[in-house]
C-alpha positions as CSV (number, residue, x, y, z in Angstrom):
1,M,66.5,-47.9,42.0
2,S,65.3,-46.4,45.2
3,Y,63.9,-48.0,48.2
4,E,61.6,-46.6,50.8
5,R,63.4,-45.8,54.2
6,Y,61.5,-45.5,57.4
7,S,63.0,-44.0,60.6
8,L,62.0,-45.6,64.1
9,S,62.2,-42.3,65.8
10,G,59.0,-41.6,67.7
11,F,58.0,-45.2,66.8
12,K,57.3,-47.9,69.6
13,L,59.0,-51.2,68.8
14,L,56.4,-52.9,70.8
15,P,53.1,-50.9,70.6
16,T,50.1,-51.4,72.8
17,V,47.9,-53.7,70.7
18,V,50.8,-56.0,69.2
19,K,52.1,-56.3,72.8
20,N,48.8,-57.3,74.2
21,L,48.1,-59.7,71.4
22,L,51.5,-61.4,72.0
23,I,50.7,-61.6,75.8
24,I,47.1,-63.1,75.1
25,N,48.3,-65.7,72.6
26,L,51.2,-66.7,74.9
27,I,48.7,-67.1,77.9
28,C,46.3,-69.1,75.7
29,Y,49.2,-71.5,74.6
30,V,50.4,-72.2,78.2
31,A,46.8,-72.7,79.3
32,T,46.2,-75.2,76.6
33,L,49.4,-77.2,77.5
34,S,48.6,-77.0,81.2
35,L,45.0,-78.0,81.3
36,E,45.5,-80.7,78.8
37,S,48.4,-82.3,80.9
38,T,46.9,-81.7,84.3
39,F,43.2,-82.0,83.8
40,R,42.7,-83.6,80.3
41,I,40.9,-80.5,79.2
42,D,41.4,-79.7,75.5
43,L,40.8,-76.0,75.0
44,T,41.0,-76.3,71.3
45,N,37.9,-78.3,71.3
46,L,36.2,-75.4,73.1
47,F,37.8,-72.5,71.4
48,G,39.1,-73.8,68.0
49,L,36.9,-73.1,65.1
50,H,34.7,-76.2,64.1
51,Y,32.6,-76.7,61.0
52,F,29.1,-75.5,61.7
53,K,27.5,-78.9,61.4
54,S,29.9,-80.3,64.1
55,D,28.4,-80.8,67.6
56,L,31.6,-78.9,68.8
57,F,30.7,-75.8,66.9
58,R,30.0,-72.5,68.8
59,I,29.5,-69.1,67.0
60,Y,32.2,-67.3,69.4
61,Q,34.8,-69.7,67.9
62,F,35.1,-67.4,64.9
63,V,36.8,-64.9,67.4
64,T,38.6,-67.3,69.8
65,Y,40.3,-69.8,67.5
66,M,42.9,-67.2,66.4
67,F,44.4,-67.0,69.9
68,F,45.1,-70.8,70.3
69,H,48.1,-72.6,68.6
70,A,49.0,-76.3,68.1
71,T,52.7,-76.3,68.7
72,F,55.6,-74.1,70.0
73,Q,56.8,-73.6,66.4
74,H,53.3,-72.7,65.3
75,I,52.9,-69.8,67.8
76,L,56.6,-68.7,67.4
77,W,56.3,-68.0,63.8
78,N,53.1,-66.4,64.0
79,M,54.0,-64.1,66.9
80,F,57.2,-63.3,65.3
81,A,55.4,-62.3,62.0
82,L,52.8,-60.4,64.0
83,W,55.4,-58.3,65.6
84,M,57.7,-58.0,62.4
85,F,54.9,-56.6,60.2
86,G,52.5,-55.4,62.8
87,Y,54.4,-53.1,64.9
88,L,55.0,-50.7,62.0
89,L,51.3,-50.8,60.9
90,E,50.1,-50.0,64.4
91,N,52.6,-47.2,64.7
92,V,51.1,-45.7,61.4
93,W,47.4,-46.6,61.8
94,G,47.2,-46.2,65.5
95,P,45.9,-48.9,68.0
96,K,42.3,-48.7,67.2
97,R,42.5,-49.2,63.5
98,F,45.1,-51.8,63.8
99,L,43.1,-53.9,66.1
100,T,40.0,-53.5,63.9
101,Y,42.0,-54.6,61.1
102,Y,43.4,-57.7,63.0
103,M,40.2,-58.9,64.2
104,V,38.3,-58.4,60.9
105,T,41.0,-60.3,58.8
106,G,41.1,-63.0,61.6
107,I,37.2,-63.5,61.6
108,G,37.2,-63.2,57.7
109,A,39.9,-66.0,57.5
110,G,37.6,-68.2,59.6
111,I,34.6,-67.3,57.5
112,I,36.6,-68.3,54.2
113,Q,37.8,-71.5,55.9
114,T,34.2,-72.4,56.7
115,A,33.0,-71.7,53.2
116,V,35.8,-74.0,51.8
117,N,34.9,-76.7,54.4
118,Y,31.2,-76.4,53.3
119,W,32.4,-77.1,49.6
120,H,34.5,-80.2,50.8
121,F,31.8,-81.6,53.3
122,S,29.0,-81.1,50.7
123,G,31.1,-83.3,48.4
124,Y,31.6,-85.9,51.2
125,E,27.9,-86.1,52.0
126,A,26.9,-86.5,48.5
127,A,29.5,-89.3,48.1
128,A,28.4,-90.9,51.4
129,L,24.7,-91.0,50.0
130,A,25.7,-92.6,46.7
131,Y,27.7,-94.9,48.6
132,S,25.0,-96.0,50.9
133,S,22.7,-97.0,47.9
134,A,25.4,-99.3,46.5
135,P,28.1,-100.2,49.0
136,S,31.0,-102.2,47.8
137,P,34.6,-102.9,49.0
138,D,36.2,-101.0,46.0
139,A,33.9,-97.9,46.9
140,F,34.7,-98.2,50.4
141,V,38.4,-98.0,49.8
142,A,38.0,-95.1,47.4
143,F,36.1,-93.0,49.9
144,V,38.6,-93.7,52.8
145,K,41.3,-92.4,50.5
146,T,39.5,-89.2,49.9
147,C,38.4,-88.8,53.6
148,P,41.0,-90.5,55.7
149,P,40.5,-91.5,59.3
150,R,42.0,-89.4,62.1
151,S,44.0,-92.2,63.8
152,Q,45.7,-95.5,63.0
153,E,43.4,-97.5,65.2
154,I,40.4,-96.5,63.3
155,L,42.3,-97.2,60.0
156,D,43.0,-100.7,61.4
157,Q,39.5,-101.4,62.2
158,M,38.4,-100.5,58.6
159,N,41.1,-102.8,57.1
160,A,39.8,-105.6,59.4
161,L,36.3,-105.0,58.2
162,L,37.4,-104.8,54.5
163,A,39.4,-108.0,54.8
164,Q,36.2,-109.8,56.4
165,W,33.8,-108.4,53.8
166,Q,36.0,-109.4,50.8
167,N,35.6,-113.0,52.2
168,S,31.7,-112.6,52.3
169,L,30.7,-110.0,49.6
170,S,27.0,-110.6,50.0
171,D,26.9,-110.2,53.8
172,V,24.6,-107.3,54.5
173,H,26.2,-106.8,57.9
174,Y,29.4,-105.7,56.5
175,Q,27.6,-103.4,53.9
176,R,25.9,-101.7,56.8
177,Q,28.9,-101.4,59.0
178,S,30.8,-99.8,56.0
179,V,28.0,-97.3,55.7
180,I,28.4,-96.5,59.4
181,Y,32.1,-96.2,59.1
182,I,31.7,-93.7,56.1
183,Y,29.4,-91.4,58.0
184,D,31.7,-91.5,61.1
185,L,34.6,-90.5,58.8
186,I,32.8,-87.4,57.8
187,K,31.8,-86.6,61.4
188,Q,35.5,-87.0,62.6
189,Q,36.5,-84.6,59.9
190,M,33.9,-82.1,61.0
191,D,35.2,-82.3,64.5
192,I,38.6,-81.2,63.5
193,S,39.3,-77.7,64.8
194,T,41.1,-74.7,63.0
195,I,43.2,-72.8,65.2
196,G,46.1,-70.1,65.0
197,A,46.6,-66.4,64.2
198,S,47.8,-67.2,60.7
199,G,44.7,-65.7,58.9
200,A,45.1,-62.4,60.8
201,V,48.9,-62.5,60.3
202,F,48.5,-63.1,56.5
203,G,46.3,-60.0,56.6
204,I,48.8,-58.0,58.1
205,L,51.4,-59.2,55.6
206,L,49.0,-58.0,52.9
207,A,48.6,-54.6,54.5
208,F,52.4,-54.4,54.9
209,G,52.9,-55.2,51.3
210,M,50.2,-52.6,50.2
211,M,51.4,-49.8,52.6
212,F,55.3,-50.4,52.1
213,P,55.5,-52.1,48.6
214,N,59.2,-51.2,48.2
215,M,60.5,-51.8,51.6
216,L,63.0,-54.6,51.7
217,V,62.3,-57.8,53.9
218,F,65.1,-60.1,54.6
219,I,64.1,-63.8,54.2
220,Y,65.8,-65.8,57.0
221,F,67.7,-62.5,57.6
222,L,69.9,-63.0,54.5
223,F,68.0,-62.7,51.2
224,P,66.3,-59.3,50.4
225,I,63.0,-59.0,48.7
226,K,60.6,-56.3,48.2
227,A,57.4,-56.4,50.4
228,K,55.1,-56.5,47.4
229,W,56.8,-59.4,45.8
230,L,56.9,-61.3,49.1
231,V,53.0,-60.7,49.5
232,I,52.4,-61.9,45.9
233,A,54.7,-65.0,46.3
234,Y,53.0,-66.1,49.7
235,G,49.6,-65.6,48.1
236,A,50.4,-67.6,45.0
237,W,52.1,-70.4,47.2
238,E,49.1,-70.6,49.5
239,V,46.6,-70.8,46.4
240,Y,48.8,-73.7,45.1
241,L,48.8,-75.5,48.4
242,G,45.1,-75.1,49.0
243,I,44.2,-76.4,45.5
244,S,46.5,-79.3,45.8
245,N,44.5,-80.4,48.8
246,N,47.1,-82.8,50.3
247,P,45.3,-84.9,52.8
248,S,48.4,-85.2,55.1
249,D,48.6,-81.4,55.1
250,N,47.0,-80.0,58.3
251,I,47.5,-76.3,57.5
252,A,44.3,-74.2,56.6
253,H,45.8,-72.6,53.6
254,F,42.3,-71.1,52.6
255,A,42.2,-69.3,56.0
256,H,45.5,-67.7,55.1
257,L,44.0,-66.4,51.9
258,G,40.9,-65.3,53.6
259,G,42.9,-63.0,55.9
260,M,44.5,-61.4,52.7
261,I,41.3,-61.3,50.9
262,F,39.4,-59.5,53.9
263,G,42.4,-57.3,54.4
264,F,42.5,-56.2,50.8
265,F,38.9,-55.1,50.6
266,M,39.2,-53.2,54.1
267,I,42.2,-51.3,53.0
268,L,40.3,-50.6,49.6
269,Y,37.2,-49.4,51.8
270,W,39.5,-47.1,53.9
271,K,41.1,-45.5,50.9
272,R,37.8,-44.8,49.2
273,N,36.3,-43.3,52.3
274,A,39.5,-41.3,52.8
275,K,40.4,-42.8,56.0
276,F,43.8,-44.2,54.9
């Protein structure tokens, strides 16, 4: 059994596009922390990708969202993966093609995430419409479980309303108030932003697996695995996590898959047009 081997001779360990992407992401991360702590300005509300029915949505967010991150761990792993898999691709493809691929997969990830959100929110809106025609405490509890509030304070307010309502089931006031809460929950979910370079990074991982399928990648620097199997494993895991739809999971798994999907078809397009 043989494995592909590649020499770093003539290659840059930190090529131009990868280097500048690392710098831009780091600047955005520091700016997010600084402006939030000093001026209470939330850059993720401005530049994170929001659902298109949210009041916070702007079309440019399909580009800007991929340069902002929530935590140090979030940006650390994304930037490490960008360098680990991206520097070799940029050396092989050149800066122009690599940057094009990065941006297309990142934007594509945002498009897929928006499409998945549309499916989710269409279901929420249909359920809210059905609820408003026949509100009840049991139906209220069921809806809140599927579309949970963003803070403990709001949950406490809902529980207080529910307790009062159960003592006076025929009171129209509580019915109307519960309908308001239901639509507020949907709006809160729509206002949640998607941020991070993960979609583009998963696109790069897909390209790495297609370009160098037999190259060994060391998981945690200890366990060797061929790139093609790593890509398949990651893709399958993201499908599972996306379908399981755990409400406490704040990771945009379908955005990851979107980056891989757009990357796959882009590479196929290049191959068919003899540009690979």
